[in-house]
N, C-alpha and C positions, 0 to 999 in steps of 0.2 A: 679419437679412440677416444668411446667413452668411458670420464673421470665416477670410479670407483668409488662409492661410501663406503670411510671406513671405521673401525674399532680399536683402537690402540690403546682401550684407559683400562688402564695395569690393573684395577680390581677386579673388572666381571673378565682377563685370564688368570686373575688367583680364583677364582670365583671359581671358573671352571675346573679349575686345574684341582681343585676342595672341594668340587661332587661328586667328579669324574672319583677320587678319589675313597668316598666315600661310598660313589656303586659297582668301586671294582672292578669300571668304565679303564675301556683303552677308544684310545680316539688317534686316528688314519685318517691323513689329508693328502688327498695325491695333489704332484707332480701339477695339477690346475686349477689348483684353489686360488682365494684369498692369500695374500701375506698374511695377515693376522692369522689366521685358521690355518696355515700351515704351519705355524710359530705359536700356538697353542697345540697341537698335536701333540701325541709320542709318538709318531711314526710317521713318516712324510714320507713317498714313491711312488712305485708302478699299479695299476688295481689287482693287479695278481701275486707281485709281490708281497702288498700291505695287509693280502689274505692268508695268505700263507704265514706272515708274521702273526697277524690276529689269533691263530693258529694256533702257533704253537708257545702263547702270553695261557695261562692260571688268571685270565680275567670274564668278566661276567657278563661284561654287555660289552659288543664292540659299536663303538659310535663311528661311523660312517664319512668322508666329510669328500663327498664326493658325486657321482650317478649311480641308478637306479641298477644299474648292470652292475657295477662294484657290489651293493652293498644283501645282489645274490651271490656272488659269488662269496662275496665271505661267508656270508650262511650255511651255501653247500657244503665247505671244507669246515664253517665249525657247525652242525646243527642241535647243538646242545648249549651255545648260546647266546646272547637276545642280541639278534643288529638289531642299529638305527639305521637308522634316513630321515637328516633333521630336517630335510625340506621336502614332501612331494614331486616338485616337479622338478627334483636336479631328473631332469631324461638321455637322452644324449641319443641324435640326429641319428650315428650313423648307425646302431645295433636298431634302429626303430623301419631300418631297410627292407627290412628281413625277418617272415613268425617261423611258429616250427610249421600252421598250412602249406606258407609258402615255396619252405627246405622240404617240406614232403612230397609239396609235389615235383619241386627240383631234384632231385630222388626220382621220383618215379620216373621222372624223361631218362638218368642215367646209371638204370639197377645197375649190381653190383662194386660202382664209383667208392673212394674216400671221400669220404663230410670232411673238410678241417676246414672250422673252423673259431676264429681269433677269438681273446676270448669281449673285447667289445660286442658283445651278445648277450642277448637272453636268458634266462634255462632252463627254460624249455628249445630256442634254435641247439643250449647243446646238447640239451640231455638228446637230440633230433642226431646231433653230429659223433665223428668217433672221434674226430682225438682235436681240442685248439692250441689254439697255440696260439706265443704274444707274437709283439712285430720285431723283437731279440732274436728269436727263437724258431721264426717259417722256414726258413731255407731250413734247419735244423729238421723237422720237426718230416717238413713233405722230404728229403733226401731217406726217410729211412724207412719208408713207402717205396715197396717191391717199383722196380719202371716202368713195366709194364699195367700197373695200376691204371683207372682213373681215378681225378680225378676235381673236386668239384670243391670251391677256395668261398669262404666270406667271409663277413657281405664286405673290404674292405678294396675298390677293383683298383684300386693304384695302391696298394698293400702289395692283391694278390700279384700284378702286375710285374711289381718289383720279388717274388716271388715266381713268378718264368722265366727273366730273365736270367736269374742268378743261379737256377737248374738246369733253363737249357729244356726243362720238357714242356713241350707244345701236346701233352693232354691232361692239362690243368686247365678247365676252366674255372673260371670270374665272375664270380655276383655283380652287378652291379649301380656298387652303395658305397655310398661314399661319410663323408663328415665334412657337411658346412663350412667350421675354420682348414680346415686343411686343404681343400679342397679349395679355400681361395688365395692360397695364397704360391702364386705363380712366377712364373720366370720373370714377367716386369718382371717383380719385387725381389729378385732376386741378383737378375741383372745388378741394379740402379743399386742394392748395398755394396755388394760385390768394386761398383767403380769405383764406392766412395774409401770404401776400407779395406785395398786392396791388402794386407798383406793378415788380413779374417783368416781364420778357417771358418770353412763353412756346413756348419753340422744340420742336419736334415731331416726330417723322421718324413719315416717310408707311408704313410700316406698323404704324405703333401699333393697337391698336385702337380711338382715339379716337381716331385721325384722322377718317375718315367723322363719327361723330355732331357732333365740333367744325370741320369744315367745311360737316356744316347746317345748323349751328347760326350760323353765321355767314351764311351762305348768309339767314337767316331773319331776320338784325341781335338774335342774343338771346347772340355775344358780337361785342366789338370786335375788327376786324379788326385795327386797327393798335400788340396789344397779343398776339397771334397770328398767326407763320412757322411752315414748313413747308415742312424744309428735309434734305436727304443732312445725311449723317454732315457731311461733307466739312465743308455750309454750315453747320452749329450751327457747325463750329469758325471759322470767317467774322466770322457774326454782329457776335459780340461786340469784335470790331475796331470795326465802326465804330457798333453803338451809344450815345446818347448816353443810355442803364441804366447802372445799379450791376448787380442785380440781374439772375438767369435761372435760370424754369425748366423743367430738360431731361428731354426724355421721348426716349428713348432708351434700350439697355445701358450699364448702371452705367462703365463701363469708358471710354468717353469724357468726365470729369470730370476724371479726372487732367487730359487733357493742353488740356481748358479753364480747369487750375486753370492750368495748369501755365505759360501762354500767355498766360492772361490777370491776372498778380497780381491785381492791383487790384479785378476784379471779385468779384464769390459766387454760387454755380450751385447750386445743390437739382434733389435726381434730385424726380423724378413721381411715383417711387415706388422705395424705398426698394431691394427687392425682385426688380427687374429685373436678374438677373445671368445670367449665363448659362455654363450647366453648361462647355461644349464648348470655349469662350474660353480657358476659366480653367486647363482642365490644361494647359497650357506654362508650365515654369518654368526656374527659370535654371540647375539642373542639366541637367536636358534638353537646353536649347541647349549646354552645354558639353557633356555627348555627343553630342550632332546633328552636331555640328563635327568631333569629337571618330573618333568610328565613319564618316562620310558617311554616317548614317540621318536619319529612315526616307527615303529615294528617294522618290519622284512618279513617274508617268511612261504617256503623253495616248497611245494605238495614231495614230500615222503621218495613220492614217483618218482617223479621231474627230477629230482634230487640227487637218486642216487645213482641217473645215466648219465647227467653231469658232474656227478664227478667225479664217474668212467674215463670220458674224455680229455677231462682232464689230469688222471693220475696218468693214463694213458702218454700224456704230452713228453710228465716228470718223469716217467722211463725213461723214453726216449733221452732224457740227457734237463730238459727245457726246464731251468730253473726262474723263467718269470722276472729275473730284477732283487729276487726274494735279497744279495748279499752289499747290494746300495744305497738301501732305502738308508733314510737318515732319522737317525733321533734325537729329537728334540727331550730333555732332562733338564726340572731340577736343580736346583744340584743335592738341595735336599735329598731325591730319589736318592736308590740304588742301583749303580749299573746294572744288575743282576737280573734285575726284576721280568 
């Protein structure tokens, strides 16, 4: 694993928070961001939960420490606010696997099909979709669609395979996209870690390449399901708080380990694969956050017509009941902040 340069200078942290207050800005950090980015943020969580939290605040500016599609989603849900992405190089290998033109062509091959898009997609793809979903509510969204309707699920093939298996629906067509980080977590890594830590619970994100084989092994009785939990990132955050065990093997991007350890100091967490690191999530640094606040860059915009159609797909998901992880957000506040802000 590459050792990342970190900036833990308290003066830099304070300068960012002071400038954020002066700009009436809220700083959001995804669970996979660098530890020091998570520590300076006002809220840490999953992409949709963060966007919804920001929409509820009275902030004028949203600094999204995540990747491009997340900042787009924040702009869709907060059209009147300025949304900043500290580094435009923060892309997403999964979101890049499908664009709006490809989706339109896929829809033409399946007229009348219902399109369900994972939130890890661009605004233009969301605009071409009927429903959005998160990894935590994908099954719920699909189950809300009439059983006789054909479904196009995109873009993650591992999450799609998981949804197809759990719902039992065979009329789900799955786009063959993947997150390069999650796809690299395979059964070999899991077997090695479970052998090394036999008493640990296994927390796995449904985007992981090992998710489908693990579900199949559970179905066949080869793996005891009581030790395995297929969870969204926010589900992973919640699980140690209620689990009777003290050790966990975590199969997702390494950044989440910082928040897990911070919120569960008495418990131990092991990475399923210590190379599961997203380079896009790590391009954001504290100096870049400070510069973003100083210069109000880089502003993310979404055309009004695209935003309106994308917002519809998100609102349809929320109407079903999918909350996108909002309640499990982690607010990090300084001692003199009003907890009601």
